[in-house]
N, C-alpha and C positions, 0 to 999 in steps of 0.2 A: 618702677623695675628698672629703668636707666639707671638710677641712682646707686642700687645695688651689684650691680653689674660693671659700674665704672670702678676703673683702677682707682685705689686710694696710698697712698705714701705712708703705708703702716707697716709692720712686722706682721708677715705671713701668719705667725703665729698668734695675732690680735685680730685677725682677721675672722669674723663671726663665719662666713661661708666656710671656710678653710676647717672652722673648729668643729660645725657640723657636718663637713665631710671625714675628716680624722672619725669623729662620733661610729660615723658609717663604716670606715675602716678596721675598727675595733670589733666589729661585729663576726669578721671573716673569719678571724679567729676562733669564737665563745663556739660558732657554728657547730666544725668539726669537733677541735681538741677537746672542747670543756667534760664530755665526759669520759675524755681514755682513762682518767685514775677509776672508773667505777667499772670499767669492763670486765674483769675478774669476776666482781662482787654480781653484776648482771647476768654469769655466764652459770656461776652459782644459782643467782634466783632461777632462775629458768632451765634448770639443769634436765628437768625433764622433757624438753623439747629435743628432738633426735639431732636438728640441726643447731643448736646452743651455743658450740664454739665456731662455726663457721658467721651466722646471723650476727654475735657478740662483735666479731673481727669487723665485720662491715658497716656496722652502727655507727662508726666517724668516719668512711669516706662514702659511707651513701648518700648524703649531700653531693657530693661529688660529681654522683653521676649523673643528677637530675640538673646541675648545675652546666655539667658539659652540654646535654642537648636542649637547654633553654636560654642557654646565657647567648647565643646567637640572634635568637629569634629577639630575646631581651633587645637587644643590640638593636635592630630595625626597628623596635617598637620606641626606645629613645630616643630614633632618627625621625621619626614619623612623627609621634605624638608628644614627644618631650620626655625630660630626664627625671621634672618636677615629682609625676603622680607617678614613675615608677618606683622612686626610691620612697614614697609615705608609704606606698600600699604594701609596697617590699616590709617597712618593718612593723608593720602591722602583721603583716604575713608572717614573718621570723616567730614574734611574740606565741602567736598562737600555735603554731607547728611547733614549735622548741620544748614550750611548755609542756605537749603533749603527754610525752613520756611519762608524768607522772601519775596519770589516771589509765592509760591505757592495759589492757590486759595481757597481752604475749608481747614476744619479741616479732613476729610480722605483722602485726599492728603498728608497734615501736619502728621498726625500718621502714614502715609508711610513712608515718609521719615526717620520718628525717629527709626522704624524698621530696616530699612538700616543703621541709624546713630549705633544702636547696633550689625551688623554685625561689623561692624567695631571697637567698641571698644571691641566685642571678640579677633579679632584678634590681637589688643594694648595692653589688658590685657596676655592674656593665653602667648604670645611671652615674653612680660616682667617678667612676673612671673618666667616663664623658666629661664629665661637670667639671673634674682636675684642668682638662683639656681647655673648655669654652672659659674657666675663669681665670687661669692663669699662664703663664709667659713664661720662659728664659729663665733665670735661677728662683724666680718664686715657684714656678712648676716643678724646678729639680730640688726645691728645697722641701716641695709638698710632696711630693712619691717619694723623699726618706722619712719623712716623719707621718705619712699612713702608715710603713714598716714598721715605725717605731711605735704608733697608737694600738697597731694592730697587738705587738710584740707585749709592749707593758699592759693593753687592756688582756689580753691571754693570760699573762704572768697572775692577776687579778682573779681572771673567771676560773685557770686553774689551781690556781693555790687553795682558791675556797672550795672547789670541786672536790680537790684530795681529800680536805677534810669533813667536807659532809659527806663525801662515801662512806668513811667509816661508819657514820650512823645508818646511810640506806642507802644502795646504790641508785635509786631511783631520786634522791636530791638532787642532784648536779643538773639535771632538768630544770630546776626552776629558776635557775640562772639566767635560762635565757631571756625569762619576763624583765630583766632590767634593762635590755633595748627600750623597753617604751619611755622610759627617762628620755631616751634621745629624741622623741619623736617632736616634743614643743621646739625647739629652736629650730629642728629640719622646717616645721611647717612656717615660721616665718622668717627665714633668709633665705631659704634655697626656691629660687626662681627660675623659669626654663631662659636662656640666654635668645636675642633675637635672632631669627636665621640667617647665615648671610650666604651670599653666591662663592661658587669658587674663585670668581674673581676678585673679591675683596681679600683674599689670603695668598695672592699672589710667591710670596715668599716662603710658600710652603712647599716642602716634597710632596707632588703629590697631587695639589690643590689643583681643581680641573681640567686633570688630564689623567684618565681610570690606565691610562696604556703605559701609564709613568712604573719605573720599577718598583714602584714602593711597594707591589702586591708580594711579588716575591722575598724583599726583605723582611717584610712584616712575618710570612709563613716560617723565612727560617730563625724568624725570635720567636715565634709561637712555638715552634718545637722544641725548641733548647728552653723554653719556659716552663714546657710538659714534661721534660726529662729531671729539667732540675728539683720541680715538686714533687713529683714522683720520688726522688732519691731522698729530700728531704722530709716525706710523709714517713718513712720508716719510722722516727721517731715516736709519733702517737698513735702508731698502729700498732707497732710491735714493741716499744721500750716497756709497756708495762707488763709482758709476757717475760723478758727478757730478764728483768728485773727481779721478778716470782722466780723464774729457774732460777738464779744466784741466790734464791734466800733470802731475800726483801721482802719486807711487807710494801706489796706492789704498788697498794694506793697511796700512803704517806710519801713511801721515796719515789712514784713516779710525778706524782702533783710537783715533788720539790725540785725534780732533775728536771720536768720541762717549764717550773717557774724559773728555773736559771736560765736554759733555754730562750724563754723569754725576754730575762730582764738583759743579757747579756746582746740578745739581735736587738732589742730595742734603742740600750745604747750604742750600738755603733752604727744604726740604722739616722741616730741623730746625727753622727760624723759623716754622712755620705755624700751630702754635696762639698765640701772641703778634702775628702780623700775624691771625688770625680776628677774634681779639677785639677788636682796636683797629678794624676795619674791618666785621666783618662777612661774610655767604658774598657778598651781592653786588659786595661791593668787594675780595674778594679773586679773584673770577671777573672783573673787571675788569684787576685789575691782572696775575695771571696771562695773559690772553689777550691782551692789549697788550703784556707782554714775549716774547710767542709770535711775535705782530706784528712787531715790530720786530727778531727773528732774521732771519724770513723775507726780509723787505724790505734786510736789510745781504745777503743772499746773491745778491740780485737787482743790489744796487749796483757791487757791489766782490769779487774773488774773490782778495784777497790772504791769506797766512795766519793774518795777527791778526785779518782781518775775520771771517775764518769762525771761527775759535774764539771769537770775538766771538758772532756770530750763534748757534752753536750752543749757546752759555752760555745767550744770553738765551733760545730755545726750552725749553731744558732746564728753567732757573727756573722760567719760567711754567706749563710741565707739572706742574714738581713745587708747585706753590702751589695750583692747580686739581683737580688728583687724588683729596687727600686727602679734599676735600669732597663729592666724589660718594659715599664710604665712609660717611662721617660722617654725612651728611643720609640716607643708604639706612638705615643702621640707626637711626635715630632714627625713620622714618617705619615702617618695618616691625613688626608686631607678633612677637613672639618667637617663637611656634609658627610663622611664618612665614620664619623669620631665614635659613634655608636655602636656602629657594628664594629668596628675594630676594639673598641672594649669589651662589646660582649664576648667575642672571639679567641681575646688576652685573657678574658675571663675562665672561658672555656677551657683553655690548656692549661689551669693554673689546677683546677678540675680534675681535669682526665688522666692529668699525671697522682694526682691524690687518689683516684678509685683505682686505677692499677697499680699502685705501692702494694697493697696487701696481696692481691691477685698473685702478683710474681715474687714477692717475699715469702709468702708464709708456703709455698712449696720448697723453695730455699732451703728453708729454716727445717721444714722435713726432712729434707732429703740430705740436707749437708751439715746444720745445726748452726747457728749465731754465729761464728765465728768466719764461716765460709762467705754468708750475708754481708757482712762488718769489711772484712777484706777485700771482697770481691768491689764492692761500693768504694772503697778509699782508692782501689787503681785506678776504677773510672772515672772517677773525679780529679786523680792524678792526670789522666789523661786532658781531662777539659782543660785544668791550669796548661798543661804544658804547651793544649793549642791557644790559649789564648796569651800565651807568654809569645809565644811564635808570630800572632795577628799583631801583636805588638811591639817587637820585634820589629818586624819588616813594617809598618806603617813609620817606627823612625826612618831606618833606614830609606824610606820615600822620600822625606821633609829634607835628607842633605841631599 
């Protein structure tokens, strides 16, 4: 085990532990957004259910509710019993619950299976985040946080494009895609091991190490809140885009699959540049760039509805989200002491999915009352304010250095 945990002078992308963790990261996007292109078809398939309109919209964020509840508990378990067991069991549960939608008879049963899927995601993401902190430090850790966003997006590109096409055959077929996760298990079984437990004193240079009275908790709580808001905004795409495109007269299954594919491809590409950009502009600068790009994307959705403009808008949103997301993980792992890393990973994971679950609950009434332009325009204004705040923080930091 010591040999596996030892630092090796090889590129991060050649480290088999990193590859296994990136495989786990790709499941995050698969968990929620894979069935997004099938939502209108599922609504029609179960049209006799009086709650079909609401339930179909909740199928995408349903795992988020379970993650939000279970991730902190998974974090505690990761600190006490180890990360390996949680990761492997989570992937097995992911495959079973994800594929269940192929055969379940009604929307309530499918919704329940999506909640179980969320439990699996909580186990996977909590263990994966903690293991990144356990295995890697410094530049390698920053590189891997960017690569995991790229893995989520590029994995999502494959999963969602495939789902968009198979949804034209049957709205149930996208559920079969969850079975692909079984192919990741052999490598995870071979290379993922639990690190030796360290006492607080062994990491004296880490913020908060060995001192629960340190300010890391307050800083971490602020980070968690910001990540929840960011994901609530971003998740407008997989939960509402298909209905927006349907209202615009597009073939929603194919167009949604293509648009979300562009979003994932853009995000995956920009996430690969994260370490380089972060080095150049710092954390405040990268938040400003990311939120600015997302604001531009939502503004484009308000001003035009042509196909190239829609693709440009989702590309900007995907790029912006990919730039800000790695910073949450990197900052959280820098803040949390080693013995609290599982709990920190669980809470950070919960914040992502709290935002995702709240997204349709807030956006659907806004659309019903004021329409898509009001939702997209208001979101663009909020993101512009977040951009201005990040720029102000960056400016204040530069002034203090003088």
